C-alpha positions in Angstrom: 12.3 23.8 0.3 10.7 20.7 -1.3 12.4 17.3 -1.3 14.1 16.1 -4.4 14.3 12.4 -5.4 16.3 10.3 -7.8 14.7 7.2 -9.4 16.6 3.9 -9.2 15.8 0.7 -11.1 16.8 -3.0 -10.9 16.1 -5.7 -13.5 15.7 -9.3 -12.4 19.4 -10.2 -13.2 20.9 -7.1 -11.4 22.3 -7.2 -7.9 22.1 -3.5 -7.4 19.8 -0.6 -8.2 21.1 1.9 -10.8 20.0 5.5 -11.3 17.7 6.2 -14.2 17.7 8.8 -17.0 13.9 9.1 -17.4 14.0 11.0 -20.7 16.4 8.5 -22.3 14.7 5.5 -20.7 18.0 4.0 -19.6 20.0 3.2 -16.5 23.1 5.3 -16.1 26.4 4.9 -14.2 27.1 8.6 -13.7 24.7 10.5 -11.4 25.0 13.6 -13.5 22.8 12.0 -16.1 20.1 10.7 -13.7 16.8 12.6 -13.7 15.7 14.4 -10.5 12.1 14.5 -9.4 10.1 16.6 -7.0 7.5 15.2 -4.6 4.5 15.8 -7.0 6.3 14.0 -9.8 7.2 11.1 -7.6 3.5 10.7 -6.6 2.3 10.8 -10.2 5.0 8.3 -11.3 4.1 5.9 -8.6 0.4 6.0 -9.5 0.6 5.9 -13.3 3.9 5.2 -15.1 5.7 2.7 -12.8 2.5 0.6 -12.4 2.3 0.0 -16.2 2.3 -3.7 -17.1 5.3 -3.3 -19.3 7.3 -2.5 -16.1 6.1 -5.5 -14.1 9.6 -7.2 -14.3 11.4 -4.1 -13.1 11.9 -3.0 -9.5 11.8 0.7 -8.8 12.9 2.8 -5.8 12.9 6.5 -5.2 15.7 7.8 -3.0 16.0 11.3 -1.5 18.8 13.5 -2.8 20.9 15.6 -0.5 21.5 18.9 -2.2 24.5 21.0 -1.3 24.0 24.7 -1.1 
């Protein structure tokens, strides 16, 4: 089973990271709305999208998700 990750983001004025709804382009407070990523998607996002100059002021972090079965 492959690992699943959730993307968190923090802006310069934030004290904490917040989960991200990738499709909506927003930070969310409820995890049900946060986008989940597999390892291949995480690798691609790190190389291309998160390195974009428009995101230079943001701090991103991928955290592994523990899935209950």
